[in-house]
Every structure is written in structure tokens, then in C-alpha cells.
mmCIF file of the protein (N, C-alpha, C, O) and its ligand, coordinates in Angstrom:
data_MODEL
# 
_entry.id   MODEL 
# 
loop_
_entity.id 
_entity.type 
_entity.pdbx_number_of_molecules 
1 polymer     1 
2 non-polymer 1 
# 
_entity_poly.entity_id                      1 
_entity_poly.type                           'polypeptide(L)' 
_entity_poly.nstd_linkage                   no 
_entity_poly.nstd_monomer                   no 
_entity_poly.pdbx_seq_one_letter_code       
;(UNK)(UNK)(UNK)(UNK)(UNK)(UNK)(UNK)(UNK)(UNK)(UNK)(UNK)(UNK)(UNK)(UNK)(UNK)(UNK)
(UNK)(UNK)(UNK)(UNK)(UNK)(UNK)(UNK)(UNK)(UNK)(UNK)(UNK)(UNK)(UNK)(UNK)(UNK)(UNK)
(UNK)(UNK)(UNK)(UNK)(UNK)(UNK)(UNK)(UNK)(UNK)(UNK)(UNK)(UNK)(UNK)(UNK)
;
_entity_poly.pdbx_seq_one_letter_code_can   XXXXXXXXXXXXXXXXXXXXXXXXXXXXXXXXXXXXXXXXXXXXXX 
_entity_poly.pdbx_strand_id                 A 
# 
loop_
_entity_poly_seq.entity_id 
_entity_poly_seq.num 
_entity_poly_seq.mon_id 
_entity_poly_seq.hetero 
1 1  UNK n 
1 2  UNK n 
1 3  UNK n 
1 4  UNK n 
1 5  UNK n 
1 6  UNK n 
1 7  UNK n 
1 8  UNK n 
1 9  UNK n 
1 10 UNK n 
1 11 UNK n 
1 12 UNK n 
1 13 UNK n 
1 14 UNK n 
1 15 UNK n 
1 16 UNK n 
1 17 UNK n 
1 18 UNK n 
1 19 UNK n 
1 20 UNK n 
1 21 UNK n 
1 22 UNK n 
1 23 UNK n 
1 24 UNK n 
1 25 UNK n 
1 26 UNK n 
1 27 UNK n 
1 28 UNK n 
1 29 UNK n 
1 30 UNK n 
1 31 UNK n 
1 32 UNK n 
1 33 UNK n 
1 34 UNK n 
1 35 UNK n 
1 36 UNK n 
1 37 UNK n 
1 38 UNK n 
1 39 UNK n 
1 40 UNK n 
1 41 UNK n 
1 42 UNK n 
1 43 UNK n 
1 44 UNK n 
1 45 UNK n 
1 46 UNK n 
# 
loop_
_struct_asym.id 
_struct_asym.entity_id 
A 1 
B 2 
# 
loop_
_chem_comp.id 
_chem_comp.type 
_chem_comp.mon_nstd_flag 
UNK 'L-peptide linking' . 
ZN  non-polymer         . 
# 
_pdbx_entity_nonpoly.entity_id   2 
_pdbx_entity_nonpoly.name        ? 
_pdbx_entity_nonpoly.comp_id     ZN 
# 
_pdbx_nonpoly_scheme.asym_id         B 
_pdbx_nonpoly_scheme.entity_id       2 
_pdbx_nonpoly_scheme.mon_id          ZN 
_pdbx_nonpoly_scheme.ndb_seq_num     1 
_pdbx_nonpoly_scheme.pdb_seq_num     101 
_pdbx_nonpoly_scheme.auth_seq_num    101 
_pdbx_nonpoly_scheme.pdb_mon_id      ZN 
_pdbx_nonpoly_scheme.auth_mon_id     ZN 
_pdbx_nonpoly_scheme.pdb_strand_id   A 
_pdbx_nonpoly_scheme.pdb_ins_code    . 
# 
loop_
_atom_site.group_PDB 
_atom_site.id 
_atom_site.type_symbol 
_atom_site.label_atom_id 
_atom_site.label_alt_id 
_atom_site.label_comp_id 
_atom_site.label_asym_id 
_atom_site.label_entity_id 
_atom_site.label_seq_id 
_atom_site.pdbx_PDB_ins_code 
_atom_site.Cartn_x 
_atom_site.Cartn_y 
_atom_site.Cartn_z 
_atom_site.occupancy 
_atom_site.B_iso_or_equiv 
_atom_site.pdbx_formal_charge 
_atom_site.auth_seq_id 
_atom_site.auth_comp_id 
_atom_site.auth_asym_id 
_atom_site.auth_atom_id 
_atom_site.pdbx_PDB_model_num 
ATOM   1   N  N  . UNK A 1 1  ? -3.094  -8.163 25.160 1.00 0.00 ? 1   UNK A N  1 
ATOM   2   C  CA . UNK A 1 1  ? -2.163  -7.349 25.965 1.00 0.00 ? 1   UNK A CA 1 
ATOM   3   C  C  . UNK A 1 1  ? -1.303  -6.470 25.092 1.00 0.00 ? 1   UNK A C  1 
ATOM   4   O  O  . UNK A 1 1  ? -1.032  -6.768 23.929 1.00 0.00 ? 1   UNK A O  1 
ATOM   5   N  N  . UNK A 1 2  ? -0.892  -5.398 25.685 1.00 0.00 ? 2   UNK A N  1 
ATOM   6   C  CA . UNK A 1 2  ? 0.057   -4.544 24.990 1.00 0.00 ? 2   UNK A CA 1 
ATOM   7   C  C  . UNK A 1 2  ? -0.534  -3.762 23.836 1.00 0.00 ? 2   UNK A C  1 
ATOM   8   O  O  . UNK A 1 2  ? 0.186   -3.199 23.012 1.00 0.00 ? 2   UNK A O  1 
ATOM   9   N  N  . UNK A 1 3  ? -1.836  -3.736 23.789 1.00 0.00 ? 3   UNK A N  1 
ATOM   10  C  CA . UNK A 1 3  ? -2.409  -2.945 22.705 1.00 0.00 ? 3   UNK A CA 1 
ATOM   11  C  C  . UNK A 1 3  ? -2.176  -1.467 22.959 1.00 0.00 ? 3   UNK A C  1 
ATOM   12  O  O  . UNK A 1 3  ? -2.409  -0.945 24.050 1.00 0.00 ? 3   UNK A O  1 
ATOM   13  N  N  . UNK A 1 4  ? -1.725  -0.844 21.945 1.00 0.00 ? 4   UNK A N  1 
ATOM   14  C  CA . UNK A 1 4  ? -1.418  0.570  22.055 1.00 0.00 ? 4   UNK A CA 1 
ATOM   15  C  C  . UNK A 1 4  ? -2.244  1.342  21.035 1.00 0.00 ? 4   UNK A C  1 
ATOM   16  O  O  . UNK A 1 4  ? -2.209  1.067  19.835 1.00 0.00 ? 4   UNK A O  1 
ATOM   17  N  N  . UNK A 1 5  ? -2.970  2.294  21.538 1.00 0.00 ? 5   UNK A N  1 
ATOM   18  C  CA . UNK A 1 5  ? -3.749  3.138  20.635 1.00 0.00 ? 5   UNK A CA 1 
ATOM   19  C  C  . UNK A 1 5  ? -2.927  4.359  20.287 1.00 0.00 ? 5   UNK A C  1 
ATOM   20  O  O  . UNK A 1 5  ? -2.627  5.198  21.137 1.00 0.00 ? 5   UNK A O  1 
ATOM   21  N  N  . UNK A 1 6  ? -2.570  4.438  19.018 1.00 0.00 ? 6   UNK A N  1 
ATOM   22  C  CA . UNK A 1 6  ? -1.738  5.558  18.598 1.00 0.00 ? 6   UNK A CA 1 
ATOM   23  C  C  . UNK A 1 6  ? -2.492  6.873  18.718 1.00 0.00 ? 6   UNK A C  1 
ATOM   24  O  O  . UNK A 1 6  ? -3.675  6.978  18.395 1.00 0.00 ? 6   UNK A O  1 
ATOM   25  N  N  . UNK A 1 7  ? -1.777  7.842  19.183 1.00 0.00 ? 7   UNK A N  1 
ATOM   26  C  CA . UNK A 1 7  ? -2.323  9.191  19.248 1.00 0.00 ? 7   UNK A CA 1 
ATOM   27  C  C  . UNK A 1 7  ? -1.615  10.019 18.195 1.00 0.00 ? 7   UNK A C  1 
ATOM   28  O  O  . UNK A 1 7  ? -0.416  10.279 18.296 1.00 0.00 ? 7   UNK A O  1 
ATOM   29  N  N  . UNK A 1 8  ? -2.344  10.420 17.209 1.00 0.00 ? 8   UNK A N  1 
ATOM   30  C  CA . UNK A 1 8  ? -1.721  11.168 16.122 1.00 0.00 ? 8   UNK A CA 1 
ATOM   31  C  C  . UNK A 1 8  ? -1.690  12.655 16.446 1.00 0.00 ? 8   UNK A C  1 
ATOM   32  O  O  . UNK A 1 8  ? -2.686  13.368 16.322 1.00 0.00 ? 8   UNK A O  1 
ATOM   33  N  N  . UNK A 1 9  ? -0.521  13.088 16.862 1.00 0.00 ? 9   UNK A N  1 
ATOM   34  C  CA . UNK A 1 9  ? -0.346  14.501 17.184 1.00 0.00 ? 9   UNK A CA 1 
ATOM   35  C  C  . UNK A 1 9  ? 0.106   15.231 15.933 1.00 0.00 ? 9   UNK A C  1 
ATOM   36  O  O  . UNK A 1 9  ? 1.119   14.889 15.323 1.00 0.00 ? 9   UNK A O  1 
ATOM   37  N  N  . UNK A 1 10 ? -0.647  16.218 15.573 1.00 0.00 ? 10  UNK A N  1 
ATOM   38  C  CA . UNK A 1 10 ? -0.317  16.955 14.359 1.00 0.00 ? 10  UNK A CA 1 
ATOM   39  C  C  . UNK A 1 10 ? 0.979   17.720 14.540 1.00 0.00 ? 10  UNK A C  1 
ATOM   40  O  O  . UNK A 1 10 ? 1.151   18.479 15.494 1.00 0.00 ? 10  UNK A O  1 
ATOM   41  N  N  . UNK A 1 11 ? 1.893   17.500 13.591 1.00 0.00 ? 11  UNK A N  1 
ATOM   42  C  CA . UNK A 1 11 ? 3.203   18.141 13.672 1.00 0.00 ? 11  UNK A CA 1 
ATOM   43  C  C  . UNK A 1 11 ? 3.354   19.263 12.661 1.00 0.00 ? 11  UNK A C  1 
ATOM   44  O  O  . UNK A 1 11 ? 4.409   19.887 12.545 1.00 0.00 ? 11  UNK A O  1 
ATOM   45  N  N  . UNK A 1 12 ? 2.293   19.497 11.946 1.00 0.00 ? 12  UNK A N  1 
ATOM   46  C  CA . UNK A 1 12 ? 2.349   20.619 11.017 1.00 0.00 ? 12  UNK A CA 1 
ATOM   47  C  C  . UNK A 1 12 ? 2.125   20.195 9.578  1.00 0.00 ? 12  UNK A C  1 
ATOM   48  O  O  . UNK A 1 12 ? 1.984   19.013 9.263  1.00 0.00 ? 12  UNK A O  1 
ATOM   49  N  N  . UNK A 1 13 ? 2.099   21.179 8.734  1.00 0.00 ? 13  UNK A N  1 
ATOM   50  C  CA . UNK A 1 13 ? 1.858   20.940 7.320  1.00 0.00 ? 13  UNK A CA 1 
ATOM   51  C  C  . UNK A 1 13 ? 3.043   21.434 6.508  1.00 0.00 ? 13  UNK A C  1 
ATOM   52  O  O  . UNK A 1 13 ? 3.732   22.381 6.886  1.00 0.00 ? 13  UNK A O  1 
ATOM   53  N  N  . UNK A 1 14 ? 3.260   20.767 5.385  1.00 0.00 ? 14  UNK A N  1 
ATOM   54  C  CA . UNK A 1 14 ? 4.277   21.232 4.461  1.00 0.00 ? 14  UNK A CA 1 
ATOM   55  C  C  . UNK A 1 14 ? 3.771   21.052 3.039  1.00 0.00 ? 14  UNK A C  1 
ATOM   56  O  O  . UNK A 1 14 ? 2.870   20.252 2.785  1.00 0.00 ? 14  UNK A O  1 
ATOM   57  N  N  . UNK A 1 15 ? 4.352   21.793 2.127  1.00 0.00 ? 15  UNK A N  1 
ATOM   58  C  CA . UNK A 1 15 ? 3.938   21.718 0.730  1.00 0.00 ? 15  UNK A CA 1 
ATOM   59  C  C  . UNK A 1 15 ? 5.126   21.280 -0.121 1.00 0.00 ? 15  UNK A C  1 
ATOM   60  O  O  . UNK A 1 15 ? 6.214   21.850 -0.038 1.00 0.00 ? 15  UNK A O  1 
ATOM   61  N  N  . UNK A 1 16 ? 4.898   20.268 -0.930 1.00 0.00 ? 16  UNK A N  1 
ATOM   62  C  CA . UNK A 1 16 ? 5.969   19.771 -1.782 1.00 0.00 ? 16  UNK A CA 1 
ATOM   63  C  C  . UNK A 1 16 ? 6.120   20.658 -3.013 1.00 0.00 ? 16  UNK A C  1 
ATOM   64  O  O  . UNK A 1 16 ? 5.314   21.557 -3.255 1.00 0.00 ? 16  UNK A O  1 
ATOM   65  N  N  . UNK A 1 17 ? 7.157   20.387 -3.773 1.00 0.00 ? 17  UNK A N  1 
ATOM   66  C  CA . UNK A 1 17 ? 7.395   21.165 -4.982 1.00 0.00 ? 17  UNK A CA 1 
ATOM   67  C  C  . UNK A 1 17 ? 6.284   20.976 -5.995 1.00 0.00 ? 17  UNK A C  1 
ATOM   68  O  O  . UNK A 1 17 ? 6.032   21.838 -6.838 1.00 0.00 ? 17  UNK A O  1 
ATOM   69  N  N  . UNK A 1 18 ? 5.607   19.801 -5.894 1.00 0.00 ? 18  UNK A N  1 
ATOM   70  C  CA . UNK A 1 18 ? 4.504   19.514 -6.804 1.00 0.00 ? 18  UNK A CA 1 
ATOM   71  C  C  . UNK A 1 18 ? 3.232   20.263 -6.423 1.00 0.00 ? 18  UNK A C  1 
ATOM   72  O  O  . UNK A 1 18 ? 2.257   20.285 -7.173 1.00 0.00 ? 18  UNK A O  1 
ATOM   73  N  N  . UNK A 1 19 ? 3.263   20.869 -5.256 1.00 0.00 ? 19  UNK A N  1 
ATOM   74  C  CA . UNK A 1 19 ? 2.089   21.602 -4.817 1.00 0.00 ? 19  UNK A CA 1 
ATOM   75  C  C  . UNK A 1 19 ? 1.168   20.762 -3.954 1.00 0.00 ? 19  UNK A C  1 
ATOM   76  O  O  . UNK A 1 19 ? 0.059   21.183 -3.624 1.00 0.00 ? 19  UNK A O  1 
ATOM   77  N  N  . UNK A 1 20 ? 1.633   19.561 -3.586 1.00 0.00 ? 20  UNK A N  1 
ATOM   78  C  CA . UNK A 1 20 ? 0.811   18.723 -2.715 1.00 0.00 ? 20  UNK A CA 1 
ATOM   79  C  C  . UNK A 1 20 ? 0.973   19.162 -1.267 1.00 0.00 ? 20  UNK A C  1 
ATOM   80  O  O  . UNK A 1 20 ? 2.053   19.549 -0.820 1.00 0.00 ? 20  UNK A O  1 
ATOM   81  N  N  . UNK A 1 21 ? -0.135  19.086 -0.560 1.00 0.00 ? 21  UNK A N  1 
ATOM   82  C  CA . UNK A 1 21 ? -0.118  19.423 0.847  1.00 0.00 ? 21  UNK A CA 1 
ATOM   83  C  C  . UNK A 1 21 ? 0.132   18.150 1.656  1.00 0.00 ? 21  UNK A C  1 
ATOM   84  O  O  . UNK A 1 21 ? -0.591  17.165 1.505  1.00 0.00 ? 21  UNK A O  1 
ATOM   85  N  N  . UNK A 1 22 ? 1.139   18.170 2.500  1.00 0.00 ? 22  UNK A N  1 
ATOM   86  C  CA . UNK A 1 22 ? 1.495   16.991 3.272  1.00 0.00 ? 22  UNK A CA 1 
ATOM   87  C  C  . UNK A 1 22 ? 1.325   17.290 4.758  1.00 0.00 ? 22  UNK A C  1 
ATOM   88  O  O  . UNK A 1 22 ? 1.883   18.249 5.291  1.00 0.00 ? 22  UNK A O  1 
ATOM   89  N  N  . UNK A 1 23 ? 0.537   16.437 5.408  1.00 0.00 ? 23  UNK A N  1 
ATOM   90  C  CA . UNK A 1 23 ? 0.310   16.599 6.831  1.00 0.00 ? 23  UNK A CA 1 
ATOM   91  C  C  . UNK A 1 23 ? 1.180   15.610 7.600  1.00 0.00 ? 23  UNK A C  1 
ATOM   92  O  O  . UNK A 1 23 ? 1.183   14.416 7.300  1.00 0.00 ? 23  UNK A O  1 
ATOM   93  N  N  . UNK A 1 24 ? 1.908   16.102 8.582  1.00 0.00 ? 24  UNK A N  1 
ATOM   94  C  CA . UNK A 1 24 ? 2.783   15.250 9.378  1.00 0.00 ? 24  UNK A CA 1 
ATOM   95  C  C  . UNK A 1 24 ? 2.170   15.023 10.750 1.00 0.00 ? 24  UNK A C  1 
ATOM   96  O  O  . UNK A 1 24 ? 1.760   15.969 11.423 1.00 0.00 ? 24  UNK A O  1 
ATOM   97  N  N  . UNK A 1 25 ? 2.109   13.743 11.164 1.00 0.00 ? 25  UNK A N  1 
ATOM   98  C  CA . UNK A 1 25 ? 1.592   13.405 12.486 1.00 0.00 ? 25  UNK A CA 1 
ATOM   99  C  C  . UNK A 1 25 ? 2.555   12.448 13.172 1.00 0.00 ? 25  UNK A C  1 
ATOM   100 O  O  . UNK A 1 25 ? 3.262   11.683 12.517 1.00 0.00 ? 25  UNK A O  1 
ATOM   101 N  N  . UNK A 1 26 ? 2.572   12.500 14.488 1.00 0.00 ? 26  UNK A N  1 
ATOM   102 C  CA . UNK A 1 26 ? 3.483   11.622 15.228 1.00 0.00 ? 26  UNK A CA 1 
ATOM   103 C  C  . UNK A 1 26 ? 2.869   11.237 16.568 1.00 0.00 ? 26  UNK A C  1 
ATOM   104 O  O  . UNK A 1 26 ? 2.231   12.048 17.240 1.00 0.00 ? 26  UNK A O  1 
ATOM   105 N  N  . UNK A 1 27 ? 3.080   9.976  16.936 1.00 0.00 ? 27  UNK A N  1 
ATOM   106 C  CA . UNK A 1 27 ? 2.633   9.471  18.227 1.00 0.00 ? 27  UNK A CA 1 
ATOM   107 C  C  . UNK A 1 27 ? 3.804   9.516  19.211 1.00 0.00 ? 27  UNK A C  1 
ATOM   108 O  O  . UNK A 1 27 ? 4.955   9.363  18.801 1.00 0.00 ? 27  UNK A O  1 
ATOM   109 N  N  . UNK A 1 28 ? 3.527   9.724  20.504 1.00 0.00 ? 28  UNK A N  1 
ATOM   110 C  CA . UNK A 1 28 ? 4.599   9.721  21.505 1.00 0.00 ? 28  UNK A CA 1 
ATOM   111 C  C  . UNK A 1 28 ? 5.429   8.439  21.507 1.00 0.00 ? 28  UNK A C  1 
ATOM   112 O  O  . UNK A 1 28 ? 6.569   8.458  21.971 1.00 0.00 ? 28  UNK A O  1 
ATOM   113 N  N  . UNK A 1 29 ? 4.890   7.325  21.002 1.00 0.00 ? 29  UNK A N  1 
ATOM   114 C  CA . UNK A 1 29 ? 5.634   6.062  20.979 1.00 0.00 ? 29  UNK A CA 1 
ATOM   115 C  C  . UNK A 1 29 ? 6.694   6.049  19.878 1.00 0.00 ? 29  UNK A C  1 
ATOM   116 O  O  . UNK A 1 29 ? 7.556   5.172  19.842 1.00 0.00 ? 29  UNK A O  1 
ATOM   117 N  N  . UNK A 1 30 ? 6.616   7.032  18.983 1.00 0.00 ? 30  UNK A N  1 
ATOM   118 C  CA . UNK A 1 30 ? 7.632   7.114  17.942 1.00 0.00 ? 30  UNK A CA 1 
ATOM   119 C  C  . UNK A 1 30 ? 7.083   6.876  16.541 1.00 0.00 ? 30  UNK A C  1 
ATOM   120 O  O  . UNK A 1 30 ? 7.743   7.188  15.550 1.00 0.00 ? 30  UNK A O  1 
ATOM   121 N  N  . UNK A 1 31 ? 5.883   6.325  16.462 1.00 0.00 ? 31  UNK A N  1 
ATOM   122 C  CA . UNK A 1 31 ? 5.275   6.106  15.158 1.00 0.00 ? 31  UNK A CA 1 
ATOM   123 C  C  . UNK A 1 31 ? 4.947   7.445  14.514 1.00 0.00 ? 31  UNK A C  1 
ATOM   124 O  O  . UNK A 1 31 ? 4.563   8.403  15.185 1.00 0.00 ? 31  UNK A O  1 
ATOM   125 N  N  . UNK A 1 32 ? 5.108   7.485  13.202 1.00 0.00 ? 32  UNK A N  1 
ATOM   126 C  CA . UNK A 1 32 ? 4.804   8.739  12.515 1.00 0.00 ? 32  UNK A CA 1 
ATOM   127 C  C  . UNK A 1 32 ? 4.064   8.454  11.217 1.00 0.00 ? 32  UNK A C  1 
ATOM   128 O  O  . UNK A 1 32 ? 4.168   7.366  10.651 1.00 0.00 ? 32  UNK A O  1 
ATOM   129 N  N  . UNK A 1 33 ? 3.338   9.417  10.770 1.00 0.00 ? 33  UNK A N  1 
ATOM   130 C  CA . UNK A 1 33 ? 2.547   9.283  9.539  1.00 0.00 ? 33  UNK A CA 1 
ATOM   131 C  C  . UNK A 1 33 ? 2.711   10.533 8.691  1.00 0.00 ? 33  UNK A C  1 
ATOM   132 O  O  . UNK A 1 33 ? 2.946   11.639 9.178  1.00 0.00 ? 33  UNK A O  1 
ATOM   133 N  N  . UNK A 1 34 ? 2.576   10.295 7.422  1.00 0.00 ? 34  UNK A N  1 
ATOM   134 C  CA . UNK A 1 34 ? 2.455   11.429 6.512  1.00 0.00 ? 34  UNK A CA 1 
ATOM   135 C  C  . UNK A 1 34 ? 1.194   11.232 5.686  1.00 0.00 ? 34  UNK A C  1 
ATOM   136 O  O  . UNK A 1 34 ? 0.886   10.124 5.248  1.00 0.00 ? 34  UNK A O  1 
ATOM   137 N  N  . UNK A 1 35 ? 0.499   12.284 5.489  1.00 0.00 ? 35  UNK A N  1 
ATOM   138 C  CA . UNK A 1 35 ? -0.731  12.204 4.719  1.00 0.00 ? 35  UNK A CA 1 
ATOM   139 C  C  . UNK A 1 35 ? -0.726  13.338 3.718  1.00 0.00 ? 35  UNK A C  1 
ATOM   140 O  O  . UNK A 1 35 ? -0.585  14.512 4.060  1.00 0.00 ? 35  UNK A O  1 
ATOM   141 N  N  . UNK A 1 36 ? -0.884  12.943 2.474  1.00 0.00 ? 36  UNK A N  1 
ATOM   142 C  CA . UNK A 1 36 ? -0.796  13.952 1.422  1.00 0.00 ? 36  UNK A CA 1 
ATOM   143 C  C  . UNK A 1 36 ? -2.175  14.263 0.861  1.00 0.00 ? 36  UNK A C  1 
ATOM   144 O  O  . UNK A 1 36 ? -3.046  13.397 0.773  1.00 0.00 ? 36  UNK A O  1 
ATOM   145 N  N  . UNK A 1 37 ? -2.342  15.483 0.496  1.00 0.00 ? 37  UNK A N  1 
ATOM   146 C  CA . UNK A 1 37 ? -3.591  15.904 -0.109 1.00 0.00 ? 37  UNK A CA 1 
ATOM   147 C  C  . UNK A 1 37 ? -3.310  16.428 -1.509 1.00 0.00 ? 37  UNK A C  1 
ATOM   148 O  O  . UNK A 1 37 ? -2.340  17.149 -1.740 1.00 0.00 ? 37  UNK A O  1 
ATOM   149 N  N  . UNK A 1 38 ? -4.167  16.054 -2.421 1.00 0.00 ? 38  UNK A N  1 
ATOM   150 C  CA . UNK A 1 38 ? -4.016  16.573 -3.771 1.00 0.00 ? 38  UNK A CA 1 
ATOM   151 C  C  . UNK A 1 38 ? -5.016  17.692 -4.013 1.00 0.00 ? 38  UNK A C  1 
ATOM   152 O  O  . UNK A 1 38 ? -6.222  17.502 -3.857 1.00 0.00 ? 38  UNK A O  1 
ATOM   153 N  N  . UNK A 1 39 ? -4.522  18.834 -4.386 1.00 0.00 ? 39  UNK A N  1 
ATOM   154 C  CA . UNK A 1 39 ? -5.411  19.981 -4.619 1.00 0.00 ? 39  UNK A CA 1 
ATOM   155 C  C  . UNK A 1 39 ? -6.454  19.681 -5.686 1.00 0.00 ? 39  UNK A C  1 
ATOM   156 O  O  . UNK A 1 39 ? -7.527  20.284 -5.700 1.00 0.00 ? 39  UNK A O  1 
ATOM   157 N  N  . UNK A 1 40 ? -6.137  18.743 -6.585 1.00 0.00 ? 40  UNK A N  1 
ATOM   158 C  CA . UNK A 1 40 ? -7.053  18.456 -7.689 1.00 0.00 ? 40  UNK A CA 1 
ATOM   159 C  C  . UNK A 1 40 ? -8.270  17.655 -7.236 1.00 0.00 ? 40  UNK A C  1 
ATOM   160 O  O  . UNK A 1 40 ? -9.306  17.645 -7.902 1.00 0.00 ? 40  UNK A O  1 
ATOM   161 N  N  . UNK A 1 41 ? -8.126  16.980 -6.085 1.00 0.00 ? 41  UNK A N  1 
ATOM   162 C  CA . UNK A 1 41 ? -9.196  16.096 -5.633 1.00 0.00 ? 41  UNK A CA 1 
ATOM   163 C  C  . UNK A 1 41 ? -9.853  16.628 -4.365 1.00 0.00 ? 41  UNK A C  1 
ATOM   164 O  O  . UNK A 1 41 ? -9.219  17.269 -3.527 1.00 0.00 ? 41  UNK A O  1 
ATOM   165 N  N  . UNK A 1 42 ? -11.124 16.343 -4.260 1.00 0.00 ? 42  UNK A N  1 
ATOM   166 C  CA . UNK A 1 42 ? -11.838 16.671 -3.040 1.00 0.00 ? 42  UNK A CA 1 
ATOM   167 C  C  . UNK A 1 42 ? -12.004 18.161 -2.820 1.00 0.00 ? 42  UNK A C  1 
ATOM   168 O  O  . UNK A 1 42 ? -12.096 18.625 -1.683 1.00 0.00 ? 42  UNK A O  1 
ATOM   169 N  N  . UNK A 1 43 ? -12.042 18.895 -3.893 1.00 0.00 ? 43  UNK A N  1 
ATOM   170 C  CA . UNK A 1 43 ? -12.268 20.323 -3.745 1.00 0.00 ? 43  UNK A CA 1 
ATOM   171 C  C  . UNK A 1 43 ? -13.687 20.572 -3.239 1.00 0.00 ? 43  UNK A C  1 
ATOM   172 O  O  . UNK A 1 43 ? -14.652 20.126 -3.859 1.00 0.00 ? 43  UNK A O  1 
ATOM   173 N  N  . UNK A 1 44 ? -13.819 21.270 -2.135 1.00 0.00 ? 44  UNK A N  1 
ATOM   174 C  CA . UNK A 1 44 ? -15.135 21.473 -1.540 1.00 0.00 ? 44  UNK A CA 1 
ATOM   175 C  C  . UNK A 1 44 ? -16.040 22.365 -2.377 1.00 0.00 ? 44  UNK A C  1 
ATOM   176 O  O  . UNK A 1 44 ? -17.264 22.289 -2.279 1.00 0.00 ? 44  UNK A O  1 
ATOM   177 N  N  . UNK A 1 45 ? -15.432 23.204 -3.198 1.00 0.00 ? 45  UNK A N  1 
ATOM   178 C  CA . UNK A 1 45 ? -16.235 24.128 -3.995 1.00 0.00 ? 45  UNK A CA 1 
ATOM   179 C  C  . UNK A 1 45 ? -15.806 24.078 -5.459 1.00 0.00 ? 45  UNK A C  1 
ATOM   180 O  O  . UNK A 1 45 ? -14.667 23.752 -5.793 1.00 0.00 ? 45  UNK A O  1 
ATOM   181 N  N  . UNK A 1 46 ? -16.750 24.408 -6.296 1.00 0.00 ? 46  UNK A N  1 
ATOM   182 C  CA . UNK A 1 46 ? -16.443 24.492 -7.716 1.00 0.00 ? 46  UNK A CA 1 
ATOM   183 C  C  . UNK A 1 46 ? -16.565 25.920 -8.192 1.00 0.00 ? 46  UNK A C  1 
ATOM   184 O  O  . UNK A 1 46 ? -16.343 26.199 -9.370 1.00 0.00 ? 46  UNK A O  1 
HETATM 185 ZN ZN . ZN  B 2 .  ? 1.685   4.981  19.307 1.00 0.00 2 101 ZN  A ZN 1 
# 
């Protein structure tokens, strides 16, 4: 009972001083997440 499936609503992107890309997400229940991307990793092209 009471299982809640979080819905991650994208709240936008921001860039830190280090140059990292940070994605902000939030669920209507109040839970929030931040996800950072490093430009050095996972580059799709060389
Ligand atoms: Zn939720």
C-alpha cells in the first residue's frame, strides 16, 4: 500500500562554475533530484 511512483518532471538545466551540466527534476509529491553530467565523459563523438 501507499506505493508512489515518482514522476520526474524536468525543471530545467543549469551549468556550474566547473562547467558541469546539472539537470533538475521534481515530483509533484515534493521529491526532487539533481543529475550532473560531466562534459569529459560520455561524449557521443570524438
Ligand atoms: Zn513522488
